[in-house]
C-alpha positions in Angstrom: -234.4 -89.6 -128.2 -236.7 -87.8 -125.6 -234.6 -84.4 -125.2 -235.0 -81.8 -127.5 -231.0 -81.4 -127.3 -228.3 -83.1 -125.7 -227.3 -80.0 -123.4 -228.4 -81.8 -120.2 -226.6 -84.8 -121.0 -223.4 -83.1 -122.1 -223.5 -81.1 -118.6 -223.9 -84.8 -116.9 -221.3 -85.8 -118.8 -218.7 -83.2 -118.0 -219.6 -83.1 -114.3 -219.2 -86.7 -113.8 -215.6 -86.4 -115.6 -215.2 -83.7 -112.8 -216.5 -85.7 -110.1 -214.2 -88.6 -110.8 -211.3 -86.2 -110.5 -212.5 -84.6 -107.2 -213.0 -87.9 -105.7 -209.5 -89.0 -106.5 -208.8 -85.3 -104.8 -210.8 -86.6 -102.0 -209.2 -89.7 -101.1 -205.4 -88.3 -101.7 -206.1 -85.4 -99.7 -203.5 -84.8 -96.9 -204.5 -87.1 -93.7 -206.2 -89.4 -96.0 -203.2 -90.3 -98.0 -205.0 -93.4 -99.9 -202.8 -92.9 -102.8 -199.7 -90.9 -102.1 -198.6 -88.9 -98.9 -198.3 -85.6 -100.8 -199.9 -82.1 -100.6 -199.4 -81.3 -104.1 -200.7 -84.1 -105.8 -204.4 -83.9 -104.8 -204.0 -80.1 -105.4 -202.9 -80.7 -108.8 -205.9 -83.2 -109.4 -208.0 -80.0 -108.2 -207.0 -77.7 -110.6 -207.2 -80.0 -113.2 -210.9 -81.1 -112.6 -211.6 -77.4 -112.0 -210.3 -75.9 -115.3 -211.7 -79.3 -117.2 -215.4 -78.2 -115.6 -214.8 -74.7 -116.2 -213.9 -75.2 -119.9 -216.9 -77.4 -119.9 -219.2 -74.5 -118.8 -218.0 -72.3 -121.6 -218.6 -74.8 -124.1 -221.9 -76.3 -122.5 -223.9 -73.1 -124.3 -223.0 -74.2 -127.9 -224.6 -77.2 -126.9 -228.1 -75.8 -126.3 -230.2 -76.9 -129.5 -227.8 -79.5 -130.8 -227.5 -83.3 -130.8 -224.2 -84.8 -130.2 -222.7 -88.0 -130.5 -222.7 -88.8 -126.7 -220.9 -91.8 -126.7 -217.7 -89.6 -128.5 -218.2 -87.0 -125.6 -218.1 -89.6 -123.0 -215.0 -91.2 -124.5 -213.5 -87.8 -124.9 -213.9 -86.9 -121.3 -212.9 -90.5 -119.9 -209.7 -90.1 -122.0 -209.1 -86.4 -120.6 -209.4 -88.1 -117.2 -206.8 -90.6 -117.8 -204.5 -88.1 -119.2 -205.0 -85.8 -116.4 -204.3 -88.6 -113.8 -201.4 -89.8 -116.0 -200.0 -86.5 -116.0 -200.3 -86.3 -112.1 -199.2 -89.6 -110.8 -197.9 -91.7 -113.5 -195.5 -89.0 -115.9 -195.3 -86.6 -113.1 -195.4 -83.5 -115.6 -198.2 -81.6 -114.2 -196.7 -78.1 -113.0 -196.7 -78.0 -109.1 -199.4 -76.3 -107.6 -198.9 -76.4 -103.9 -195.4 -76.0 -102.9 -193.5 -75.9 -99.3 -194.3 -71.9 -99.1 -198.0 -72.5 -100.1 -199.9 -72.2 -103.8 -197.6 -71.7 -106.6 -198.1 -69.0 -109.2 -199.1 -71.8 -111.7 -202.0 -72.8 -109.3 -203.3 -69.1 -108.7 -203.2 -68.1 -112.1 -204.9 -71.4 -113.0 -207.8 -70.6 -110.6 -208.2 -67.3 -112.2 -208.2 -68.8 -115.6 -211.3 -70.9 -114.2 -212.8 -67.7 -113.1 -212.6 -66.4 -116.4 -214.1 -69.7 -118.2 -217.1 -69.6 -116.0 -217.6 -65.9 -116.1 -217.3 -66.6 -120.3 -219.9 -69.3 -119.8 -222.4 -66.9 -118.0 -222.1 -64.4 -121.0 -222.8 -67.3 -123.4 -225.7 -68.6 -121.3 -227.1 -64.9 -121.6 -226.7 -64.7 -125.0 -228.0 -68.4 -125.7 -230.9 -68.1 -123.1 -233.6 -68.4 -125.7 -232.5 -72.0 -126.1 -232.9 -72.8 -122.0 -235.8 -74.2 -120.8 -237.8 -71.4 -118.3 -236.2 -70.7 -114.9 -233.0 -72.4 -115.9 -230.9 -69.2 -116.7 -231.2 -67.6 -113.2 -230.0 -71.2 -111.7 -227.1 -71.4 -114.1 -225.8 -68.0 -113.5 -226.3 -68.1 -109.7 -224.4 -71.7 -109.6 -221.7 -70.3 -111.8 -221.1 -67.2 -110.0 -220.8 -69.2 -106.6 -218.3 -71.4 -108.4 -216.6 -68.1 -109.5 -216.6 -66.9 -105.5 -215.3 -70.3 -104.4 -212.2 -70.6 -106.8 -211.6 -67.0 -105.5 -211.4 -68.3 -102.4 -208.9 -70.9 -103.4 -206.6 -68.7 -104.2 -205.8 -67.3 -101.0 -205.1 -70.0 -98.8 -201.1 -71.5 -97.9 -202.3 -75.0 -96.6 -205.3 -77.2 -96.8 -206.3 -76.7 -93.6 -206.8 -72.8 -93.5 -210.2 -71.2 -93.6 -209.9 -69.5 -97.3 -209.9 -73.1 -98.1 -213.1 -74.1 -96.2 -214.7 -70.8 -97.5 -213.9 -72.3 -100.8 -215.6 -75.6 -100.2 -218.6 -73.8 -98.6 -219.1 -71.9 -101.9 -218.5 -74.7 -103.7 -221.2 -76.7 -102.4 -223.6 -73.5 -102.7 -222.8 -73.8 -106.3 -223.9 -77.2 -106.6 -226.9 -76.7 -104.1 
């Protein structure tokens, strides 16, 4: 109980869940083919991870100044990860994200939804800034803005090996750095 609230731990758990999904995306990326040989499956996992993380950044400001049952939070995120992976790989019910002609409307709209969630997170962090440690707000806003730019680039490619996808990943790295 050395923290004033569970905000940093909540962010850590949500980022861990996103990282698990991004690892699956990475090892299943076209050319790696460790899981399946599909361009769509890793893109579906990517979109699900993006939406999960974006929703987490929208929820995170409400954790500032509060204590949570962190085991339940971790369990909830692990269940979400399991459900996402099952919906993509086992049940095959996750909507197509990357078809033969490029990104589907579902994928593009999903990226825009992620941007709206992230922008909502920025607004909520601004409103709850008094509960943040000094200097944290500009870093959070900068990271979320870079993530929004990344997601916008991810709406422009038609194949995984094109420059908009590369630029999206560059901005994603900047958002984490």
